[in-house]
Structure formats: structure tokens, C-alpha cells
N, C-alpha and C positions, 0 to 999 in steps of 0.2 A: 545651524539646524535647518535642514531642508525637508519640508513636509509635503508629500504628494497627496492630493485628495483622491476621491473615487476615480475620477476620469484620468488623472495623471497616473495612478496605479495601474489602471486598465491599459493605458498606452504602454507603460513600462513592461507589463506582463507580455503584451503582444510583441514588443521588440525583443524581449528575452527569448521567446519562442523562435523568432526569425534568426536571432543570433545562434541559438542552438542548432537550428536546421543548417545554417551556414557552416558552423564548426564541424558537425557530423559529416556533412557533404565533402568538406575540404581536408579534414584532418584524418588521415588513414587510420591512426591508432584508435580514435573514437569510433570510427565505422567498423573496424575489425573486431573490436571488443564489445560492440552492440550497446554503447552507452546511450540511454534515452536522450532525445533532443532537449526536453525541459530541464533535465539534470545537467547537461553540458552547459547550456546557456545560463541557468540559474546559479550554478556554482561559480561561473566566471564573474557574474555580477556581485554575488555575495563576497567573493575575494576582493573585488574592486571596492566595495563598501567598507570592508575591513581596512584596506589601505587608506581610504579617505578618513576613517575614524582616527587613525594614528596621526592624521593632520588636523584633528579637531573639527572635522566636518562629518556630521551625521545625517543620514537620510532615513526618513521614516515614511512608511507606506500606509495607506488606508486598506486594511485587510478585511474590511467588512464583507467584501465579496467572496472571501475564501470559503467560508462555511456553506453559503448557498451553492457554490460551485461543486463542493465536495458532495453535498446532499443530492444535487442534480445528477452527478455521476452515479451515485448509488441507486438513484431512481431508475436510471437507464439500465443498470445491471439487473434490477428486478424486472423491468419491462422486457428484457431480453431472455429471461428465464422461462423456457418452455418446460412445464412439468413432465410432459411425455419424454422429452430428452433427458431430464434429470433422472427419471426412472431407469432409463437405459444405462446411465452412468452411476447408478447408486453404489455398485460395488467399488468402482474406482474412487468415488467420493469418500467411501468408508476407509479404504486403504490409505488414501492421502491424509485423511483426518488422523489416523493412527500415527503416521509419520510426523504430522504437526504436533501431536501430543508428546511424542518422543522428544522433539526438539525443545518443547517447553520445559520438560523435566530436566534435560541436559543443560539448558541455559541457566536455570535456577541453581542446579547443583554446582555448575561452574562458577557462577557469581558468588555463591556463599563460600565455596571452597577457596577461591582466590582472595576474597575479602578477609577470611579468617587467616590465610597464609600471610597476608600483607598487614595484619594487625588492625583491621577495620572492623566496625560493627557488622555482624552478619546481615543486618537489615539493609545495609548499603549494598551488599552483594545481591540480595533479593531485588532491590530497586534497580540494579543494573543487569537484571536478568529479564525474564519474560514480561515483567510489569511494564517496562518502558520499551523494550525491543519489539516483542510481538504485540504489546498493547498500544504503543504509540503515545502521543502527547496527552490524549484525554484520559486514558487509563493511568498513565504516569502521574498526572496532576491529582487524580482522585486518590490514589494510594499514597502519594506523597503527603497529602493532608492528613490521612489516617495515621501514617507513621509519625508525623510531627505531633499530633494531638494525643494519640493513644500510647505511643511508645517513646515519645520525647526525643525523636531523632532530629537534630538541628539541621536546617536548610534542606530538608527532604524534598520539598517541592521544587526548589531550584535545581537540585541534583537530578531529579526525575526529568524535568524539562530539557536539561542539557544532555542527558543520556539519550532521550528520545530523539533529539536533534541529531546527535551523532549517528544513531541508528538509521534515521531517515537518509542521511548522506551516504553512508556505507551501503545501505540496502539498494540504492540506485546505482552504485558504482560496481559492486561485485557480481550482480546478477548476470550481466552481459558476458564478462570473462568466464564465469563458471559455465554458461551455456556454450560458449565457443569451445572450451576445452572438451565438453561432453559430446558436442555434435561431431567432433573429429572421429569419435568412436562408433557412430551410427550411420545408417543410410538415411539421407533426407528424402522423404517422399516427393515424387514429382509426377507430372502427367506424361503419358506416352504420346507420340505424335497423333495416334488415332483418337485420343481422348480430348474432349473439349475442356478447357481450363475451368475449374470450379470457381463460381463467384464467391468472394470473401463474405463471411458472415460475422455478425457481431463486431467485436473489437479486434479481430485478428490482424487485419492489414489496413490501418487507418488512412493511408495515403491513396488507396484505391478510389476511383471516381464512383459516385453513387447518384443515380437519377432521383431528384426530389422535385416537388412542386410547392408553391407557396401554401396551398391549402393543406397538403399533407404535413408540411412543416408546422402549421398552426395546430393540427390535430395532435401531433407528437408532443409539441410544447405544452398543450393542454393536459396530456397524460402525465407529463413530468410535474406540472404545477399541482395537479390533484394529488400526486404521490407525496410531494413536499408538504402540502397542507394536511392531508390525512395522516401522514407519518408523524408530523409534529403534534397533532391532536392525540394520536395513539400514545406517543411518548409521554404527553402530559397526564393521560389517564393511568399509565403504568408507573408513573414516578412515585417513589416511596413504597412501592409494593414489592413482593418477592419476585415478581416477573419484570422488574424494571430492566430495560435494555437501552443501549446508546441510541440516540436519535437516528443515526444513519441506518441502523438495523431495522428500525420501524419503517423508515422510508423505503428501504429495499423490500421489505415484506409487503407493503402496500402495492409496490410496483408488480410484484409476483402475482398478487391477488387480482389486480386490475387486468394484467395481460391474459392470465388464464381464465378468469371469470368471464370477461367479455368474449373470449374465444369460445368457451363452453356454451354460452348463451346464444352464440351465433350473431352477436351484435357488431363485433368489430375485430379485425385482425391487425395486430400491431405491425407497423412497417419497420422491420428489423434494421434495414440498411439506414433508414433515417434516424432511428434511435441510436445506432452506433455513431453516426455523424455528430449528433448533439452530445452524446456521451463523451466522445473523443475531444470535442471542443472544451467541455467542462473539465475533463481530466487534465488537458494540457494547460489550461489557464490556472487551474488549482495548483498544479505542481510548480508552474512558473512563479506564482505569487508566494507559495510556501518556500521555495528554494531561494528566490532573490531576496526575501526578507529574513533569511537565516541570520541569526546573530552569532557569527563564527567566533567572536571574542568570548562568548559563553563557553564554547568548547575549549578555547585556549586557556580559560581560567580553571578548567578541571584540574584537580589535584592529580599528580602523576600516578598514584596507585589506581585511582578510578579510571584514568585514561588507559592504563595497562589492562584492566579488567575488560573494558569495552573493546579494545583492540583484539584481545584474545577471543571475545565473544564473536567478533566479525570473522575471525579465522575459523572458529568452530562452526559457524553458520555455513561457510563455504565448504568445509570438509563434510559436514552433515549432508548438504545438498548433493555433493558428488558421490559419497559412499553409501548414503542411506536413501534419500529421496529418489535419486536417479535409479537406483537398483530396484527398490520395492515397487516403483511405478512402471517397470518393464524394460528399462535400459534401452529405450528407443528414442526417436525424435521427440515424441510427445513428452516423454519423461525428462528430456533435456530442457524443454520449454517450461515444464512444471518446476524443475529445479531452479530456473531463473526467477520464476514467480515466487517460489518459496523464499528465496533470498530477499525479495522485495518486502513481503509482509512479515517475514521472520525477524527482520531487523528494523523495518520501517512501518509501512502501511500498505493496505490493499491497492490504493492508487499507484504506489511505487511498483508493486508487483505487476500490475497491468502494463505499466510503461516499460518495464523490463521485458515482458513477453512480447509486446508490440515491437520493440527494437529487434528482437530475434526473428519473429514471424515476418516482419516487413522485409527482412533480408533472405530468409531461408524458405519461407512458405508457411501457410496457415496450420494451426493446430486446434481443431475444434474441442478436443478433450480438455486441453489446458485451460481454454477460455470458458469451459463449462464448470470445471472443478474449482479452480482458484478463486473466482469471485464468491462462490457459495461458501467455501471453507474460510477464506480470508475475511469475508465481510460479515458472516453470520456465526458460524460455529466457533471461530477462534476466540471471541470474547467470552463465550459461555465456558468453554473448557479451560481457558486461561484463569478465570476466577476460581474454578474448582482446584486447579493445580496450585495456585498461590495460597489458597486457604489451607490446603493439605500441608504445604511447607510450613505455614505459620503454626501448625500444631506440633512441630518437631520440638523436642525437649529444650534445646538451647534458645529457641524463640520464646517459649513459655517462661523462661527465667529472665527475659529482658524486662 
């Protein structure tokens, strides 16, 4: 047994990111299919750890930094949200939300149908649907406990975590290829020789240089820290009430209030470029830790029928992004980037969606619409509508009989 402490894990995560950068730079396949750098490096390390485990050598990481990094990332998403811009994109957000709801319905119908066809409990099909794929590990663990306690479904929590892990991996792998396929059909926007190149905003092109100062860095760090503190306090106040929300949603909400409140009062203007730098650092390290600490043997232990359901769900996600998301969002470059993002949080999580879109925009150019719409829908609305869809499915007659 090899156990890495906080510092060892931080060093390992940094090396994973450097490994991912080197792989994407040197391996044409990864670069051509827009595989995010944290995903490339993290999966290589996860496979290496799987091999070591077969030799009775197990490596454990200190993942205590993972949650703060995730929350810091969502704080920067909130601090980047300009309500004036959101008003302009209101119609687009609404259309994308409808596409997302459509996928939730399809995922659960597919999961229940395949589970019934394979002779499994329909609850297993629901658990391998939007609960774990669109919901992720947190939602999966919560509903797994409910299914075990209320419905008597054995090993529901273990199945939920394994399914969410599978979705996280596939969400980071299929987004880039889907975008590559779609971009072949559209004209990628560019600057004419007479136009000055537009500076990147937000999280669109993470490798672009951005001018920062030590003092502005401290200011932005303070805003993120306040968002984390106030978000956790808000989550505590809402806990156990009808308005209870995941912690990261509370943190994001506080970030939105801070950014727009300070601006409206004329007290402070958020330095967007620096927010994006800190957000990208948090995102990259979070994904590196999440992926390098994947227990791939949990996926290998999935029963074949469950593995079949999840594989079909990944295929359905890709097809849905290509034939529904891309078309309803306008069949243009922005729609292709949105489709890549939808693959990320439709199977995994919002950080995976952002990484997918960054891999695309870093190569082809920025997409302000995608980076406006996906964080808001993927980080805020998805949890609310997912709960509604799940509860509606649980009212179906064959669940009532369970």
C-alpha cells in the first residue's frame, strides 16, 4: 500500500496535467479528437494504477483538496456570470434547457427499457439513467441510499458510484470526437485581416496569456473565498428544507450575487481574465485528481448487463448531441461546441463539459455563447429539473408496485 498525503497528491496531480499536455501535443489522435489534457493524463495514470493493483500494489491519494477545488471552480463560474449578458442569452438558455430535459427523459426511458429487457430490476435502469449520468456522483450516492432503504435494492450505492464513474470517463472522451464530426459541417468563425483579434473571455481559451498583478490576484482570491464561505453557510441554512440545493449551486449563486451586486453598486468590477485563470487552475487540478484516483476495477466489476446499459447510454448521448442538441441550437460552430459540452455533463459533470469545450475552442476559436449557456444550465438548472424528472418516473405504475 502506497499512500500519498496532501502534498504528494498535489504533486501527482500537477504531473498528471503535464503528462496530459505532453500526450495531447505529441499524439495526433488525441489532438485531432479534442481530448481534454486532464482526461488524457488522468486516464493513463488510472490505467497504470489498475495494472499495479493486479501486482498487489495499491496507491491511495489524499482527495481532501478535490471538493474545495470543485467549489472554487463553480465560484469562478458565478463570478464570471454577467446578468446583462445572461439576459441577452435568455432565449438560448431556454432552448438548451429544453434539449437537456429531453435527454433526461430519454436516458431514463432507455435505462428502464434495457433493464427490463435484460431481466433486471427497473430501479437499476433508473439508477443507470439520469440519476448517475446527468446527476454525477453526488446525486447517484443520494438516490442510491434512497433505493436501498426505501425500495430494498441491494448494492444500490455501489452501483450508483460505479455508473457515475463510467459516465465521467465517457463524458470526457466522446465530447471532442462529437465536436470534430460536427465542425466539419459548419464554417468556423475567424477574423478578417482588417479585424483585430478578439481577446479571449472567461474560460474559452485557457492557454492564452493574461496580464495579472499580485494585488489583483489577491482581490480575486478573496472573492472566491467569500463565495465558498457564504455558499457553505447558505447550504447549511437550506439543508433539510424544500429549497435544499447542492453546495456547489449555492457557491455559484453567491458568486453571481457578488459579481453583479458589487458592479451595480459601483464598488468593484470583477477582473474576468484573472477569474478565468484561477478557475482554469481549479478545474484542471480537480479533474486531474478525480481521474487519476478513479478505481477502474469498480468498472471492471460491473455486471455485464449493467455495462451494456451504460455503453448504450454513451452511444445515445453522442447521437442525441449530434441529431438534437446541434440542430436545435442552430447547426453552427457554437452549436458544435455546445454539443461537446452537453456530452460532458450529460454523462459526467459540468467540469467535464467545460474541459470538453476548452479542448475545442483552444483549437478552433472562442465561443462566447457556449461558455455562457453550459455553466448556467449544467451547474444550476440540471439538478433541479433532474429531480423533477426522476420523481415523475418513480410515479409510474411498475415502480409503485416495487
